[in-house]
N, C-alpha and C positions, 0 to 999 in steps of 0.2 A: 199612380198606385198600381202595384203588381197584384193581379188577381188570377187565381187558378180556376179554370172551368173544368169541372169533373162530372162525369155521368156515372150514376150508380144503377146497376141492373140486378134486381133481386125479386123473386116471386113473393117474398115475405114483405108485404106492404107495411106491417106494423114496424118492422125493423127500419125501413126507409123513413117512416114518419118520425121515429125517435131520433134518427140522424138529423133530419131537418129541424126538429125541435131543439136539439142541442145547439145548432148553429144560430138559431133565432135567439135563444137565451144568452149565448155568449156574444151576440152582436158581432159575429165573425165577419171580417171584411176581406180576408185573404182568399176565401173560397166562395165560389158560386157553384152550387150543385143542382143537377137535374136528376130526378129519379124516375125509373121505369120498371114496370112489372111485366112487360111483354116485349119481345124482340122487335115486333112489327112497329110499335110506337117509337122505339128508339131509332130504328132505321129511317123512319119517316122524318123524325126530328133532325137526324144527322144530316139530312140533305140541305138544311139551312143553318146549321150551327156546328162550329168546330169545337172540339174539346181538347184539353191538354192531356186528360187521362180518361179511360173508361174502365171502371172497376166493376167486375161482374162475377157472379157465382158460376159454378161449373155448368149449370144447365144452359147458360147463355153463351158459353165460350165458343162452341163449334158454330153456332148460328150467326154470330156477329163479328168474330175476330178478323175476318177478311174484309170487312166493310167499315173499318174504323179510321182508315187514313193514317195521318201522322201521329195520332194520339197514342199515348203509352197505354199498353194493355196490362191490367193488373187483375189477378185472380183473387176473388174474395173467398178465402178458404174456410170451409166448415170443418174439414179434417186435414191434418198435417200431410197426409199422403197425396193429396190432390196436386200440390205444386210440383213435386219431383217428376210426376208423370208427364207434365206438360212443359217442364223446363222454362219457367216464366217468372216474372215478377209476381210476388204474392204477399198478401197480408191476411192476418187472422180476422175472421168476421166477428167473433164474439170476444171483444175487448172494449175498452173505453173508447168513446168517439174521439176524444182528444188525442189519444195515442194513435188511433187508426189514421186520422188526418195528418198527424205529424209524420208518420211513416210514408204515406203517399206523397206528401210534400217533399220529403227527402229524396224519394225516387225521381220526382219530376225535375229536381235541381241538378241531377247528375246524368251524365251521358250513358247510354245503354252499352253495356259491355258484351263481348261475344259470349262469355259464360255468364249466365244470369245468376245474380246473387241477391241476397236480401236488400243490401245497400251497396250497389256497385261502386267500386273505387274510382276516384277521379282526382288526380293531383291538382291542387289549386295554386295559383301564383300568389305568394304573400308579398305585400309591400309594406314596409315599415316607415314611420315618420316620427321624428323626435327633434326637439329644439333644446340644446343645452343652455341656451340663453332665455328659455321660456318665452319665445316670441308670441306676442298677443294674437297674431294671425295664424298660428299653427293649425288650430282646429278648422278655421275657415279654409285654409289651404287644403287640408286633408279632405274635407267634405266637398269642396269644389272638384278636386281630383276624382272623388268617388262619383260625383254627378257626371263628369265627362266620360269616365270609363264605363259608367252605367248606360251610356247611350248605345253601346254596342255589345256589352258583356253583362253577365250576372255578377253583381258586386255586393259584397257585404262589408260594412264599416264597423270597426271595433274601437271604442274610445276607452283608454285605460288611464285617463286623467282624473285627478281629484278636483272637485268643484270646477268643472270645465266650462260651465255656462251653457251646456248643450240643451237642457230642457227649456231655458229661457229663450235661447236662440230659435229653437224649433217649435216653441209653444206646445210642447208635448208632455205627457205623463207616462209613467210606467208602473204596472202592477208588479212586474218582476224585472230584475235587471241582471247584469252580468255577474253580480255577486251570487245570485241564485243559481246561475249556470255553473259557476265555479264550485259552489257548495255541493251541487249535485254530482259533479265530477269526482268529488272525494268519497262518494258513496259506492259501495261495491255493486257491480252490475249496472251502473248508470248507462243509459242510452244517450250518448252525446248528440247524435244527429237529431233524434226526436226532441231532446231538450232544447237544442238551438233553434229548431224550426217552430217550437211552441212559443218562445218568447220574442222571436224576431219581429220587428216592425218595419214599415216602409216610410221613406221620406223622399219624395220626388221619384227619381228613377234608380234608387239603390235601397238596399235593406240595411238595417242596423240592429245591433243588440243594445238595448238601453244601457247607458253607462251607470256605474255604481252611484246610487243615491247616498250611501254611507261610505265615506272615504276609508273608514277602518277596514272595510272588506278588501280593499286593494292592498292595504298594508299587511294583511294576513296571508297573501298569496306566497307560497313557497316556491323555491326554484324548481322542484320536480313538477309542481302544478302548472307553472308557466310553460315548462317544456311540454307537458301533456296537452295543454291548451293549444299551443302553436302547432304541434304535430297533428292534433285532431282537426284544427282548422284547415290544415294543408291537405289532409287525406280523407276527411269525412264530411266536410261542410257542404260539398256539392256546388259551390260557387266557382266561377271562373277566376275571380280576384277577391282576396280578402285584404282590406287595408286596415292596418293596426296603428292607431294613433297613441303613442306612448306619452305619459306624463312625467315619468321619472325613471332613473336607472335602478335596477334591482339586482340582487345576487344572481350572477350567471348571465347578465345581460349581453356581455361581449361574446360569450361562448355560443349564444343562440343566433348570432347574426347570420351565419351561413344558411339558415333555413329560409331567409328572405331572398327573393329573386332580385329585389332592388330596395334600397333604403335611402330616404331623404333626410338629410341633416340640415336643419334650418338655423342659420346664424342671423346676425344683425350688425349694422354699422356701429362703430365705436371701438376704442382700444380695449376696454374691459371685455366687451362682448367677443372681440376677436381672440383674446386670451382664453376665454372660457371655451370657445369652439375648438381652439387648438389643443387645449388640455383634454377635451373629450375625445378627439381623434387620436391623441397620443395614448390615452387609456385603451381605446379599442385596438390600437396597433400592437399593444403588448401581447395580445392573444395570437398575433401573427397576421400576415398580409391578407389571409382569407377573410378576415373580419371587415376590412375596409375596401376590398376589391370592387364591391358593387355599391359603395357609398357615394351618394350624390350630395355634394356640398352646395347649399343654396343661400343666396342673400336676396330676400324678397324686396321688391321695390319699396322704398320708404314712403313714397308719395301715395301709396295705395290706401284709400280710405273707403269706408262703407257708411252710406247715409243712414240716419236713424229710422227714416220712414221706409215702407216697402218691405218685401220679403228679402232678408239678408242673403239667403242661399241663392235666390234668383239674381239678386244684384251681383253676387260674386261670380256666378256662372256666366252671365252675359256682360260683366264689367271687366275691370282691370285684372282681377285674379284669374278669371277664366281665360282671358287673352294671354296672360303670362304663361299659364300652364300649357295651353295649346301650342303657343309659339316656341317656347324654350324647352319644354320637357318632351313634347311629342312632335316637334317640328324639325328635329335634326340638329338643333344648335347645341354647342358645347356650353355646359353650365358649371359654375363653381370653380 
């Protein structure tokens, strides 16, 4: 479980109490916060506790900024003019706790740039996965890859399948899903980064956006919205890798292939399956060689099975699927 440890320094004790109360009411699991109303208490606590970020009002800035270590320094602004004077990461103090934490989370997921910005840019590696034969192990393959990459990198998994079985597989639920994120993107002035970090959840050592509960929401996604989503994931998500698991081809699918650093096309044994895979690759090729230049054609081992008992993701990670991905995709072997 990924958890962000954040210290809040503010002389206004009532403000800090309201912030803690919000987290308790929301049963928030991604943030663990410690609050301080004096610099001395923070510095004493800092000797035995590392933080991912220290969020502080201006009165604390000069007192503690040089004793924070590797934690990200964030100025809690009461007035807009405070931040430009210090050239630093900053958030507005008087806004909803939900939005405040989303903004801080977004900053923590991105590398610090030389020029400080509200959300510093960081280009993300996009990996696409699709099976034109609708291989039953496509999702297990994608989520196992996410687990393996997540051992050393910050990984986000996006599932764009209809009725994928994701919620049964992970035994999870979602109050909001990717349909809500996409709907928000259609609204003027939508903050993509804050919206993404608000609804993301964690599964083992990677994050994910809950898949669409209502498949009609996926059918309503337009070509411009798909483009907007992929570009936003690449430029604004703050992750090292975003793995996109496709369920079907949509208008403009081939045109969007160049945005992916790599793409895995999963086939299956059998004559008809071979024909379907070849027709899919031929369709992509009509857009030009740039669409298939980074296409990895895979045939997953047919003997790979997953027992009914136990955690299926753990079984895949330490079983045949995990071994296959490590050996053939990240071991230097030629595949496809």
